[in-house]
C-alpha positions as CSV (number, residue, x, y, z in Angstrom):
1,M,-165.8,-59.6,-46.1
2,E,-165.6,-57.7,-48.8
3,N,-162.2,-56.2,-47.5
4,L,-160.9,-59.5,-46.3
5,S,-161.1,-61.6,-49.5
6,G,-159.4,-58.8,-51.8
7,D,-157.0,-58.2,-48.9
8,E,-156.4,-62.6,-50.3
9,D,-156.5,-61.5,-53.6
10,I,-153.4,-58.8,-53.4
11,N,-151.7,-60.8,-50.6
12,R,-151.7,-63.6,-53.3
13,T,-150.8,-61.4,-56.5
14,W,-147.7,-60.1,-54.8
15,E,-146.4,-63.3,-53.9
16,N,-146.6,-64.3,-57.6
17,I,-145.1,-61.4,-58.0
18,V,-142.0,-61.9,-55.1
19,E,-141.9,-65.8,-56.6
20,N,-141.9,-64.6,-60.4
21,I,-139.0,-62.0,-59.9
22,K,-136.9,-64.7,-57.4
23,S,-137.4,-67.6,-60.4
24,S,-136.2,-65.0,-62.8
25,A,-133.4,-63.5,-61.0
26,K,-132.4,-66.9,-60.3
27,D,-132.6,-68.2,-64.1
28,S,-130.5,-64.8,-65.3
29,G,-127.8,-66.1,-62.3
30,G,-128.8,-63.0,-60.3
31,L,-129.6,-65.0,-57.2
32,H,-127.5,-66.9,-55.1
33,E,-128.4,-69.2,-52.2
34,L,-127.3,-68.7,-49.1
35,K,-125.4,-71.6,-47.6
36,Q,-126.0,-73.7,-45.2
37,H,-123.7,-74.7,-42.5
38,E,-123.4,-78.0,-40.0
39,P,-126.1,-78.1,-37.4
40,G,-123.5,-79.4,-35.5
41,F,-120.5,-77.6,-36.2
42,D,-122.3,-74.4,-35.3
43,K,-124.0,-75.4,-32.2
44,E,-120.2,-75.9,-30.7
45,W,-118.8,-73.0,-32.0
46,L,-121.4,-70.8,-30.4
47,G,-120.9,-72.5,-27.1
48,S,-117.6,-71.9,-26.9
49,L,-118.4,-68.4,-28.1
50,D,-120.7,-67.7,-24.9
51,E,-117.4,-69.5,-22.5
52,R,-115.4,-66.9,-23.8
53,K,-118.3,-64.0,-23.4
54,Q,-119.1,-65.1,-20.0
55,A,-114.7,-65.2,-19.6
56,K,-115.2,-61.8,-20.7
57,L,-117.6,-60.4,-19.2
58,Q,-116.9,-60.9,-16.2
59,C,-112.6,-60.5,-15.9
60,V,-114.9,-57.0,-16.6
61,Q,-117.0,-56.1,-13.6
62,D,-113.8,-57.4,-12.3
63,P,-110.9,-57.2,-13.2
64,S,-108.5,-59.4,-11.0
65,Q,-105.8,-61.6,-12.1
66,S,-107.2,-64.7,-11.6
67,N,-110.6,-63.6,-14.2
68,A,-108.0,-62.8,-16.5
69,A,-106.3,-66.0,-16.0
70,N,-109.2,-67.5,-16.5
71,L,-109.9,-65.4,-19.5
72,K,-107.3,-65.8,-21.1
73,N,-107.1,-69.6,-21.4
74,V,-110.6,-70.0,-22.8
75,R,-109.9,-67.9,-25.3
76,R,-106.6,-70.2,-26.4
77,E,-109.2,-73.2,-25.0
78,A,-112.0,-71.2,-27.7
79,S,-109.1,-70.9,-30.3
80,R,-107.6,-74.2,-30.4
81,H,-111.4,-75.4,-29.9
82,F,-112.8,-73.3,-33.7
83,R,-108.9,-74.5,-35.8
84,N,-109.1,-78.0,-34.9
85,Q,-113.0,-77.7,-36.4
86,K,-112.3,-76.4,-39.3
87,K,-109.9,-78.3,-39.9
88,E,-111.7,-81.4,-39.5
89,Y,-114.1,-79.5,-41.7
90,L,-112.2,-79.2,-44.6
91,K,-111.2,-82.9,-44.5
92,V,-114.8,-83.5,-45.0
93,K,-115.0,-81.2,-48.1
94,I,-111.7,-82.4,-49.2
95,E,-112.6,-85.8,-49.2
96,E,-116.1,-85.2,-51.3
97,L,-114.8,-83.1,-54.1
98,E,-111.8,-85.4,-54.2
99,P,-113.2,-88.6,-56.5
100,N,-114.8,-85.4,-59.3
101,S,-111.3,-84.4,-59.3
102,K,-108.8,-84.0,-62.1
103,I,-105.1,-83.8,-59.4
104,K,-105.2,-85.3,-56.0
105,I,-104.8,-83.7,-53.4
106,I,-102.2,-84.0,-50.7
107,R,-103.5,-85.8,-48.3
108,D,-101.6,-84.6,-44.8
109,L,-102.7,-80.8,-43.5
């Protein structure tokens, strides 16, 4: 029991040190928070990536002409999907930022 309370004190002390370092770095501008991505945006991308990986694996295991054509189609669809998602994401971001901007942005991308 005596060792347990000593370990808890050490853990609390280390937690305090870590928190102090983080708050100091944040105040001085040295610590940057990671950006959080849109959850639906990531799920859709992961689905397309998984589909593309499966097609590639199938083509590597059996390099027939039909599997190569399937891989080509899946890659093209994934690229199209990523491109469209990026455009939509950027349009939303522009609309969020535009009211605060001094320069009006052209809406048609």
